C-alpha positions, 0 to 999 in steps of 0.5 A: 815154364811158360808162354806168354800167352797162355799158360798151354803145356805141350811137348817134353821138355824138362821142367816144364821149358817147351812152352817156355822158349815162346816167353817174349816169342808172341808180343802182345795183343794190344791195338797198334799205337797208330790206332789211338792216334785219331783219324782225322789227317787235317786234325793231326796235321795242326801244331802240337800246343802244351799245356801245364797238364800235358807237360807232367804227364810227360814228366811224370812218364818219364820219371817213372821209365824204370818201369821199363827198364829205360831208367838208364838213358835220360830223355832230357828235354833240350828246353821247356818251349813247344818244340823241345816238348814234343821232341822229348815226347816223341823220343821217349813215345818211340823208345816204348813203341819201337824199343830204344834201340835200332836192332837193325844197326846193333845186328849186322842183319835183323830183318823181323817186323818191327811196329811202326806207329805213327807217333806225331798223329798219336802225340797231336791226338794226345795233346788235344785230349789233353791225355799224354798218359794215356797215349803214352801208356797205350805204347809198350806191350801191356801183357801179363809177362811183361807187366811180370819183368817190369815189377821184377825190374823195379824190384832188383833195380832197389837192390843196393849198387854193386850186389855181392853174388847169389853164391860166394866163393870161399877159394876152395872147389866143392868135391863130389859128395860134399855138404855145402850150404851154397849147393841148393842154390847152385842146383837152381842154377843148374836145372835154370839153365838146363842141365838138371832135372828139377828133381835132382835139385834136393838137399845140400849134398853134391851129388852124382846127379849134380856132378854129371850136370856139372860136368856137362856144363863144363864141357859147353864152355870148355872147360875141363869136365872135372866136376869140381864146382870152383870158380870159373864153374860160379861164374857160369852159375853165379848171377848178381842182381844187377846181372839180372836186372840187366838182362831184363831190361834187355828182354823187355827192349826185345819184346818193345822191337816186336809187331804188337800182332804178330800172325796168328799162323806162325813159327818162332824159333828163339836162337838162345834156347835153341827151341822152336814153337808152332803157333796156329790161330793164335795157340801154341800147337807145339814145341820142339828142339832146335840146333842153330848156328855156333857162335862164330855162325851165328843163325840170324835174327830173320823175319822169313816165310816158309813157303814149300816143303822138299821131300828127299832134299839135295845139299848143294856145299856153300862155298864157305864149307867146301873151303873149310870142312872139305878141302883137304877131303878126298874122292873117297870121302865124297863117294862114302857121303854120296857126294859129288861135283857138278857145274864146280859145286859140291852136291849131295845127293838124297839119301840117310846121310844126307846132311839135310836129311829128308826134310827141308822147310825152304825159306824166302831169304837172301841168307841161304837159312831154312830150316832142315832135318839131319842125320846128326840126331845126337846133337838135340841132347845136347843143353847148348844146342849152338852147334850149325853153320846157321841153318836150323835143325828140326827135332823129328823134322819129318813129324813137323813136316807132316804136321805142316802139310796136314794143317796146310791141306798138302799132307796127300801131296806130301807122302806122295813126294817123300814116296818118290825118293828123290828131290821134289817139291810141294808148295804150300798154299799159304806161306808160314812166317817165321820169326828167328829170335834171341831171347835170354829170359824166360819164365818159371811156372810161377811166373817169375822172370828167369834169365838164361844164359847168353850163347852168342854174346849178344845182350851186351850190345843192347845193355852199352845201348840201354846205358848198362854197364857191360855184364857177363857174356859167357860163350859156348865152346865153338865146335860144330861137328858135322860139316852140315848147314 
């Protein structure tokens, strides 16, 4: 799989997913819509005058809205006069430029920067130029992967209503070593979901490697891990063309939410895939696994910068974890884990047992969300890594901190801070923006959209707002294994 920009191959993930997490995280480097609006404020303030030509251009653009997965929304005009056409144009332009939905209303928390073009000025300029088509075409993302999503959606939308599942059920479970014509399709889905290496998808026999993959998947979703492919397992693996079309329309909407010109140096975290991408000067330089919030304590979609590295951090246990996880623990547990009461709070001192590990990446937000190390390294070997209480645990966090410190010119200060063995802060000379995003569609190496699972069940609210019927949203089992943040 590859990033939405370029074809860099970095990391060590199965079948090339190391860079795929950047899919839909980058947004394209198109010019902001307001730059097409004209610069003369007095001209922009003139009443917009519609002609037969521009009215037809607007009608044609709305008729082709399936190109953006918006064909389940009407965008109907309440009349044919100047005011009605203007409102219709602004509604449709807003959907292209910023999304047809408002993520801040769909989610309790959404602070990722969004586009904010001056659509009224843009419309006025387009009407003066007699070119509504050109203006509208410049509002939506124009990068290659958005176009691939569009093409895939149009292809799926041409299928008959209510298409049959790709993997039909027969009423009998597929047992280990059985030969079944559905096995190749099942193996492909196991590869897509990261449960099976690509080389394991061969032939039509239910191999031991596939059995192990199915057992892991069953455990992740709270099923009995017996390795039998019955109706429950098929419900996870099976996705109809209708499900795929809905997921791709949602993916396009999420991309439209994003700033077309994100910071060239930044960190993007895909919560759905539990992967991190580090961009430096517009290029992907690192990609690694993370552990994010479990379904009952989801990591919110934030735009929040890292402003300092913390060596040998202490951890002040939040009240929620203190009450839920530690209320029944005695003094012996606290001593064994290097914890003590301080000013009415439980504080864990620096050391190898500290739940933040050996480094914390301090971020500026009111939700106490940050990146950090962890002593629970085994969690990075899980396929479904939605396992924390909300913060983001980084694979080889010390190596990542070393990379950031070197790139920001504070490597010596970082080494000295680590050597103290005490909590020590190293301020970065410039803040590094972080975007916590949620994307369930990636691309394979051939550039085809791949629909992944929806661990938080967050696709449904967007799909409903876009006019789709509810799809399946199978959630991972909620069972965080430790008391860490």
